[in-house]
C-alpha positions, 0 to 999 in steps of 0.5 A: 500500500502506498499513501499520498499525503498533502498536509500543506507542510510536507509532501511525500515523494512521488514514487508510486509503483505503477506499471503496464503499458501506456496505450492510447485508445480513443485519445485516452490512456488505459493505465489511468483507469486504475489510477484512483484519484481521490479529489480533495482527500488528504489521504490518498490510498492506492491498493495495487502496485504496478510494474513494467514488463521487466519488473522494474518500477516505472519512473515518475513520469508515468505516474504524472501521466496517469494522474493527468489522464484520470483527472481528464476522465473525471472532467468528462464525467460519462464515457460512451459505452462503446469504449467499454469493451475496448478497455475491459473483458467482461465476465458474466455473473453467476446464476445465483447473483444479481444480474445487474452486476458483473466483473470486468478485467482491464485489458491493459493492467489486468485489474478486476473491477465491478460493473453495475448496469442500470436502465436509464430513466426516460424523462429529461428531469429524471436523467438530471436527477440521475446524473446529480446522483451519480456525480455525487457517487463519483466524488464520494471517497469515504470508508465503507463505501465502494468507490465509483471509478468510471461512468459509461453510458449509451442511450439506454443504460448507465454503467458504474465501474467500481472497486471490486469487493471480493471478500464475500457477503455478510452471510458467507463470512458468518457461515464460515465460522463455527460460532458467532457472538453478540459482540461480533454482531455489534461490530458488524452492525457498527460497520454497516451504520458507518457506511450508511452515515458516510453516504448520508454525509454526502447528501446521498441515500439508499432506500432499499438496503439489505445484507446483499448490499454489503460485501467485504473488500477481500478475503483477509480476516479483518477486511473492511465491509463496504456498501456496494450498491446504491439503490439506483433501481428504485430511485430511477423508477421514482424519478420517472414517475414523478416527472410523468405524474403516472400512477405509481403502485408497484415499482418493477424493482427486483428487491420487491419480488424476492421475499428474502430481500423484501423483508428489509424494505421500510414501510415507506417504500414497500408495495401495498399489501392485499388484504384477505378480503380483497384477495378473496373477492378477486379470486371470486371475480367480485368487485372487478369493476370497482376502484382498487383501494390499495391501488388508490392508496398507492397512487395517493402516497406517490403523489404526496411523495412527489409533492413533498419538499425536498427535505422531507423526502430526504428525511423519509429516505434517511429513515428508510435506510435506518429501518433497513439497518434495524432489520439487518441487525435483527437478522444478525442477532437471531438468524432470521429477519423480523418480518419474514413469512412464507408469501410476499403478501404476508411479509407486506402485511407484517411490514406495514403493521410493524409486526415483529417479536423477540421470540424465545428461545431465539432471543433468550440470550440477547442483551436488552441494549441489543433489543433496544437498538432494534426497536429504535430503528423500527419505529413506525414514524421515520422521523422518530428512528435513530439517525446514523450518528445516534446509532453510533453513540447508542450503548449497544453499538458504542460499547460493542455489546459489552453487557451482553451474555458471554459466549456464542449465540444459540446453535439455532442462530446458525441453522436459521441463518443458513436456511434463510441464505439458502432461500435467498439463493434459490429465489435468485438462481431459479428466477434467473434460470427460468427467465432464460429457459421458459417461454411466456407460455411455458411460464403460464403453464408453470404457474398453473402446475404450482397452483395445482400442487398447492391444494390448500391455496396457500400461495407457497410450497417447499423447494422440494415441491418446486423441484417436482414441478420442474421435473414434471415439466421436462426441466430435469436439468434445472431440478438437478442443478437445484438439488446439487447446489442447494438441497443437499442436507449436509450443506443447508439443513432445513426446508425452504419455502417459495412464494411461487407467485412472486417467483413468477413475477420475478421471472417475468421481470427478468424476462422483460429485461432480457428481451429489452437487452436483446432488442437493444443489442440488435438495435445498436447493430442495426443503427450506425448512430447508437445515440439516435435512439430512433428507427424509421417505420420503413426499416421495421421489416428488416429489423424484425428479420435480424437473426437475434430478433427472429430467435427472440420471437421464436422463443416467445412463440414456443415455435408455434405458429411458424416464425414467418407468421409470428413475425408478420403478426408482430409487424402488424401489431407495431404498424397499427400502433404507429397509425394510432399515434400518427408517427412514421418512426419509433423511439427505441423504448417505444419499439422495445416496449411494443415488441415485449408487450406482444411477446409477453401477452401470449398473443404471438399469433397471425391475428394481431388484433387480439393483442391489447393495443396501448395508447402512447401515454400508457405504453410504459405503464400497466394498470396495477392491482395487488400482486401485479407490477407497473413496468415498461412492459406488461405482466403475464395475464393472470390465471383465474383463481 
């Protein structure tokens, strides 16, 4: 490690071990990618040592050039995403990991980084909000938060290049141990709170924190714990809907479909839950013409949020972060989260009712100070919750649980945590695999099979039942992978329960993103100017006949009817929309939403009039109801009952 100090009196010698070759690509020096500039920080830390091909330290000139180029990149803020594959080799993320993130390796220096990719908002005001937030991230160089080094963008996506935290999650680090103590939980929570405080001190907030948001920097025993994601997915959704004044009932955010992440979301941002009375009426087809009370309440809440003064919004999201800290602390003290239930709707009910308890025997050995800390974080009124500064001086954190009983927590802690972690891995893994393997029609059949197996209509079943359904549908390979990865008793003892309705929603959301990404890649290849974002209607037949689009439509149609008929039906559907809006060209997001709507509607047939034709102002919004989502493309049609 090499430190740069500038205290105004003396300056450390500029002998930093740099290396590699200086290679100009599009007028930039690749070496500067890994030269971390820390702005006005008085202590600059570079954690890597660079050497030339001969193993000799390069002269000071290389250091000076690298810093100049890095500074130049900071002034440019965003770089074209076309340059990303020129600078980096991309490694796809594992199926049990977040598909928003992957690792990249610098082609010149060999340094490994993390890249998080997000779909940009549509409106100009929302894009300015995004730019302001990302600008704050790039300037923020603090302990406990992963540094954002570079930003790449194109017309559709934003890519954040940040330092790689390769030391694993909180779950993995704890489960490597034979036992765990309350004092160690207090230390972890202190690091979590410190990360949140440092982020808040720069005027930035997260909103949907969960244990997966944090990772250890490396495999060292005392490695730093860092916040690695910044809640951009939910923010982008809110910014878009605030600008368009659209009904906002259920954001298309992955965390809201995975029960093991939803349990950490605060009531201010959690979706509305469906009462048993409304659910029964819906299943019986009663009151379908009436205004949905939950949707109305969500729309009112969204309007209030949009019209609230900025300080109030910041206080609300700051309070949401501390709620999540309380829920994470609860998990780290007993092995299960405070609001966990087998189904998504039951979780939402418990969250909105603030329904949790310190159940014996799991909490019998936990100190009263720890319980007090959790209770202050999980207050109903966000303004009454602990602030990060208050949390750090709370007796449980400030004294690192010195009053807690000595010795390890009960063995049930490890069993509970292992079971919960396994369920989270299954949700992510199955969601990613089914999104790639199942067509929309097969996904409907999957949902029907799940409901057929659930004789009690409870809305959930076990992971073993999930394996049975997949095997019965002919997906024995996925079922075998599920067993080998997660269902071996000696690795993850205990049973996992899966909300299959939330799982289908999660798969549909992932399919929408996969469809859109495939359409975008073809769009970029088809258009010489990637930033134009439009395609003429006369070019549509040629675009639809591109190999990737044909493959996509063939996959969604289940090879029936013949591909040419499906292509013609899709073309007619898009043409009819253009006639309705009186336009001879399509912006990319319009084209993508239309094709995705056509594919996911289940109407991939020669009669395009069967698919519902949206108006332009409703193309990116689908009417919400409990259990459905608002997204840029439609949800799967709901199966009756």
